[in-house]
C-alpha positions as CSV (number, residue, x, y, z in Angstrom):
1,M,-21.2,-4.0,-7.2
2,K,-18.8,-2.0,-5.2
3,L,-15.7,-3.0,-3.2
4,H,-14.9,-0.8,-0.3
5,Y,-11.2,-0.8,0.6
6,F,-8.3,1.3,1.9
7,Q,-4.8,1.2,0.5
8,G,-2.6,-1.5,2.0
9,S,-5.4,-3.4,3.6
10,C,-6.4,-7.1,3.1
11,A,-9.1,-5.8,0.8
12,L,-6.4,-6.2,-1.9
13,A,-7.1,-9.9,-1.8
14,P,-10.7,-9.8,-3.0
15,H,-9.8,-7.0,-5.4
16,I,-7.4,-9.4,-7.1
17,A,-10.0,-12.2,-7.0
18,L,-12.5,-9.9,-8.7
19,E,-10.0,-9.2,-11.4
20,W,-9.3,-12.9,-11.9
21,A,-13.0,-13.6,-12.0
22,G,-13.6,-10.9,-14.7
23,A,-16.3,-9.4,-12.5
24,D,-18.0,-6.0,-13.2
25,Y,-17.2,-3.9,-10.1
26,V,-16.3,-0.4,-9.0
27,L,-13.9,0.6,-6.2
28,S,-14.7,2.8,-3.2
29,E,-11.5,4.0,-1.5
30,M,-11.9,4.7,2.2
31,K,-9.7,6.3,4.8
32,R,-9.2,4.2,7.9
33,S,-11.0,6.8,10.0
34,E,-14.0,6.7,7.7
35,T,-14.7,3.0,8.5
36,R,-16.1,4.0,11.9
37,A,-18.5,6.6,10.4
38,P,-22.2,5.9,11.0
39,E,-22.9,5.5,7.3
40,F,-20.1,2.9,6.8
41,L,-21.1,1.1,10.0
42,K,-24.5,0.4,8.3
43,K,-22.6,-1.6,5.7
44,N,-20.3,-3.3,8.2
45,P,-21.0,-2.9,12.0
46,A,-17.4,-4.1,12.7
47,G,-16.0,-1.0,10.9
48,K,-13.6,-2.9,8.7
49,V,-12.8,-3.5,5.1
50,P,-13.2,-5.3,2.8
51,V,-16.9,-4.8,2.2
52,L,-18.4,-6.0,-1.0
53,E,-21.6,-4.1,-1.6
54,L,-23.9,-6.0,-4.0
55,D,-26.2,-4.3,-6.5
56,D,-29.3,-5.0,-4.3
57,G,-27.7,-3.2,-1.3
58,R,-26.6,-6.3,0.6
59,C,-23.1,-6.3,1.9
60,V,-20.6,-9.2,2.2
61,T,-18.0,-8.6,4.9
62,Q,-15.0,-10.3,6.4
63,V,-12.2,-11.2,3.9
64,N,-12.7,-14.9,4.0
65,A,-16.4,-14.6,3.3
66,V,-15.8,-12.1,0.5
67,L,-13.3,-14.3,-1.1
68,Q,-15.6,-17.3,-0.9
69,Y,-18.5,-15.3,-2.3
70,I,-16.4,-14.4,-5.3
71,A,-15.3,-18.1,-5.9
72,E,-18.9,-19.3,-5.7
73,T,-20.4,-16.5,-7.8
74,W,-17.9,-16.9,-10.6
75,P,-17.2,-20.7,-10.6
76,E,-16.0,-20.5,-14.2
77,A,-12.9,-18.7,-12.8
78,G,-11.9,-21.8,-11.0
79,L,-10.9,-20.1,-7.8
80,G,-12.7,-22.5,-5.4
81,G,-9.8,-24.9,-5.0
82,G,-11.3,-27.9,-6.7
83,G,-14.5,-29.8,-6.6
84,S,-13.6,-32.6,-4.2
85,G,-14.5,-32.6,-0.5
86,E,-10.8,-33.1,0.3
87,A,-9.8,-30.0,-1.8
88,R,-12.5,-27.9,-0.2
89,G,-11.5,-29.0,3.2
90,A,-7.9,-28.1,2.5
91,M,-8.8,-24.7,1.2
92,Q,-11.0,-24.1,4.3
93,R,-8.1,-25.1,6.6
94,W,-5.7,-22.7,4.9
95,L,-8.2,-19.9,4.9
96,S,-8.8,-20.4,8.6
97,H,-5.0,-20.5,9.2
98,F,-4.5,-17.3,7.1
99,N,-7.2,-15.4,8.9
100,G,-6.8,-16.7,12.4
101,D,-3.0,-17.1,12.7
102,V,-1.1,-15.3,10.0
103,H,-3.3,-12.2,9.6
104,T,-3.6,-11.6,13.3
105,G,0.2,-12.1,13.7
106,F,0.8,-8.9,11.6
107,T,-1.7,-6.8,13.6
108,P,0.5,-6.0,16.6
109,Y,3.4,-5.3,14.4
110,F,1.7,-2.5,12.4
111,M,-0.8,-1.4,15.1
112,T,1.3,-1.4,18.2
113,H,-0.7,1.5,19.7
114,R,-3.5,-1.0,20.3
115,F,-1.3,-3.1,22.5
116,A,1.1,-0.8,24.4
117,D,1.5,2.8,25.4
118,S,5.1,3.5,26.1
119,D,7.8,3.5,23.4
120,G,9.7,0.7,25.2
121,A,6.6,-1.5,25.4
122,R,5.7,-0.9,21.8
123,A,9.2,-2.0,20.7
124,E,8.7,-5.2,22.7
125,V,5.3,-5.9,21.1
126,K,6.8,-5.2,17.7
127,A,9.7,-7.6,18.2
128,H,7.4,-10.4,19.5
129,A,5.0,-9.8,16.6
130,A,7.9,-10.1,14.1
131,G,8.8,-13.4,15.6
132,E,5.3,-14.7,15.3
133,V,5.0,-13.6,11.7
134,A,8.2,-15.3,10.8
135,F,7.0,-18.5,12.5
136,Q,3.8,-18.5,10.5
137,L,5.4,-17.6,7.2
138,K,7.9,-20.4,7.6
139,I,5.0,-22.9,7.7
140,I,3.7,-21.5,4.4
141,D,7.1,-21.3,2.8
142,R,7.6,-25.0,3.4
143,H,4.2,-25.7,1.9
144,M,5.1,-23.7,-1.2
145,A,8.2,-25.6,-2.0
146,G,7.8,-26.9,-5.6
147,R,4.4,-25.2,-6.0
148,D,3.3,-22.2,-8.0
149,W,0.0,-21.9,-6.1
150,M,-1.2,-22.7,-2.6
151,M,-3.5,-25.4,-3.9
152,G,-1.0,-26.9,-6.3
153,A,-1.8,-27.0,-9.9
154,G,-4.1,-24.0,-10.2
155,R,-4.7,-20.6,-8.6
156,S,-7.4,-20.1,-6.0
157,I,-8.7,-17.4,-3.6
158,L,-5.9,-18.4,-1.2
159,D,-3.3,-16.9,-3.5
160,P,-4.4,-13.3,-3.4
161,Y,-4.7,-13.5,0.4
162,L,-1.2,-14.9,0.6
163,F,0.1,-12.2,-1.7
164,V,-1.2,-9.6,0.8
165,F,1.0,-11.2,3.5
166,T,4.0,-11.0,1.2
167,V,3.3,-7.3,0.6
168,W,3.0,-6.6,4.3
169,A,6.2,-8.6,5.0
170,G,8.0,-6.3,2.6
171,F,7.7,-3.5,5.2
172,M,9.3,-5.6,7.9
173,P,13.1,-5.6,8.5
174,D,13.9,-9.1,7.1
175,R,11.3,-8.8,4.3
176,L,11.0,-12.1,2.5
177,N,14.7,-12.9,2.6
178,E,14.2,-16.0,4.9
179,F,11.5,-17.4,2.7
180,P,12.7,-18.1,-0.8
181,N,9.5,-19.9,-1.9
182,L,7.3,-17.0,-0.8
183,K,9.7,-14.5,-2.5
184,A,9.3,-16.4,-5.8
185,F,5.6,-16.6,-5.3
186,S,5.4,-12.8,-4.7
187,K,7.3,-12.2,-8.0
188,R,5.0,-14.5,-9.9
189,M,2.0,-12.6,-8.5
190,K,3.4,-9.2,-9.4
191,D,3.9,-10.4,-13.0
192,D,0.2,-11.5,-13.2
193,P,-1.9,-9.0,-15.2
194,G,-4.9,-9.1,-12.8
195,V,-2.6,-8.5,-9.8
196,G,-1.0,-5.6,-11.7
197,N,-4.3,-4.1,-12.5
198,A,-5.4,-4.2,-8.8
199,L,-2.1,-2.8,-7.6
200,R,-2.3,0.1,-10.1
201,M,-6.0,0.8,-9.2
202,Q,-5.1,1.0,-5.6
203,G,-2.1,3.3,-6.2
204,M,0.4,0.5,-5.1
205,A,2.3,0.2,-8.4
């Protein structure tokens, strides 16, 4: 099994989940430009990472789907958020929020060239994006008050995805200074052996 990624991408989330699951996997580091090459587009026509290439050649794509595949394939790791319908529903809600609102909020900040041409317009896009990211992170920071993990008592696939956001926020002017609960969460994650392994393997620590 092979995880295709490039450094700094959301593929760090399933990488951490694979570490937590004790999975047998190898890494395939990509350059951003290589994700649009014909050979890679056979694995994921959307031209994005992560791609989890299974031993039989099938590929799981999209970060939510990859994370859920890991949780379901290694249930003994307990990353699925709990067995009740209520717990599964809560995890799905947060996964949707992460992917549809938080993740997309970062995109215009780091990839302003997709949204504007002139320097002035790009600065405006970046400022608006930073405001949207702060709005979304504030929601999660409130949720994390008094919690070690997104789902409460135990870690789940939500936590590596949230950790990615804290890494990205570290490149923004205010970092995590406005979000004490997320700042504490990020430190806990960095102290985790599996997270540390993933960061070192991706050249991020």
